C-alpha positions in Angstrom: 96.4 106.5 81.6 95.1 107.8 84.9 94.6 104.3 86.2 98.2 103.4 85.4 99.5 106.4 87.1 97.3 105.7 90.2 98.6 102.1 90.3 102.2 103.3 90.1 101.6 105.8 92.8 100.1 103.1 95.1 103.0 100.8 94.3 105.6 103.5 95.0 103.8 104.4 98.3 103.8 100.7 99.4 107.4 100.2 98.6 108.5 103.5 100.2 106.4 102.7 103.3 107.9 99.2 103.6 111.4 100.5 103.2 110.8 103.2 105.9 109.5 100.8 108.4 112.4 98.3 108.2 114.7 98.8 111.2 118.3 99.5 110.3 120.3 99.7 113.5 123.8 98.8 114.2 124.5 96.5 117.1 125.9 99.5 119.1 122.7 101.4 118.8 120.5 98.8 120.6 119.3 101.4 123.1 118.4 104.0 120.5 115.0 102.5 119.6 113.2 104.4 116.9 110.1 104.0 114.8 110.3 105.2 111.2 112.5 108.3 111.7 111.2 109.3 115.1 113.9 109.3 117.7 113.4 107.8 121.2 112.4 110.4 123.8 115.6 109.4 125.6 118.0 109.8 122.7 121.4 110.9 124.0 120.5 110.2 127.6 121.4 106.5 127.8 124.5 104.7 129.1 126.1 101.7 127.5 123.8 99.3 129.3 120.7 101.2 128.1 119.9 102.7 131.4 119.0 106.4 131.6 121.8 108.7 132.8 121.2 110.9 135.9 120.8 114.6 135.3 124.3 115.1 136.9 125.9 112.9 134.3 124.3 114.9 131.5 125.5 118.3 132.8 122.7 119.3 135.1 118.9 119.1 135.3 118.6 121.9 132.7 120.5 120.0 130.0 118.5 116.8 130.9 115.2 118.5 130.5 116.2 120.3 127.3 117.4 117.0 125.8 114.0 115.5 126.4 112.1 118.6 125.2 114.1 118.7 122.0 113.6 115.0 121.4 109.8 115.4 121.8 109.8 118.4 119.6 111.7 116.5 117.0 109.1 113.7 117.1 106.2 116.2 116.7 107.8 118.0 113.8 108.6 114.8 112.0 104.9 113.8 112.5 104.0 117.1 110.8 106.3 116.1 107.9 104.6 112.7 107.6 101.2 114.4 107.5 102.5 116.8 104.9 103.6 113.9 102.8 100.1 112.4 103.2 98.5 115.7 102.0 100.9 115.7 98.9 99.6 112.2 98.1 96.0 113.3 98.7 96.5 116.4 96.5 97.9 114.2 93.7 94.9 111.9 94.0 92.6 114.9 93.8 94.5 116.1 90.7 94.1 112.7 89.1 90.4 112.5 89.6 89.7 116.2 88.7 88.6 115.1 85.2 89.6 118.5 83.7 87.4 120.6 86.1 89.4 123.8 86.5 88.1 124.3 90.1 89.1 120.8 91.2 92.5 121.1 89.5 93.1 124.5 91.2 92.1 123.0 94.6 94.4 120.0 94.1 97.3 122.2 93.2 96.7 124.4 96.2 96.6 121.3 98.4 99.9 120.1 97.0 101.5 123.6 97.2 100.5 124.1 100.9 101.7 120.5 101.8 105.1 121.1 100.1 105.4 124.4 102.0 104.6 122.6 105.3 107.0 119.8 104.5 109.9 122.3 103.8 109.2 124.2 107.0 109.0 121.0 109.1 112.2 119.6 107.6 114.0 122.9 108.2 112.7 122.8 111.8 114.0 119.2 112.3 117.5 120.3 111.0 117.5 123.3 113.5 116.4 121.1 116.4 119.0 118.4 115.5 121.7 121.1 115.4 120.6 122.6 118.8 120.4 119.1 120.3 123.9 118.4 119.0 125.2 121.6 120.6 123.8 120.6 124.0 125.5 117.1 123.9 
């Protein structure tokens, strides 16, 4: 039973990973390169011909710098979300191989619990940063 669950977990992870890596961009978003869900550092700062706008076109140097800072923060926080997902998978694997040992089961549950908390915090932070970045644009 554990082997079947482990195989299903690996299959799900491979399918989810392959789906996440597939680029889905409309033709109008050719400048907005992204990898997985990470935005480009220049998101919101490009013209129609994919060249970077000058700070004056964005509303000043302050808005230009804040747009870059928010994009980089978004990238870093999304990386935290991916690491949290990895720890959830790792905790699940630990739980599968615990073999009834109460200490190992407790450790696996604690790993999963902490990873879920980190994931929720990072997703909330991405939402806040996206909202703030939308307000600057």
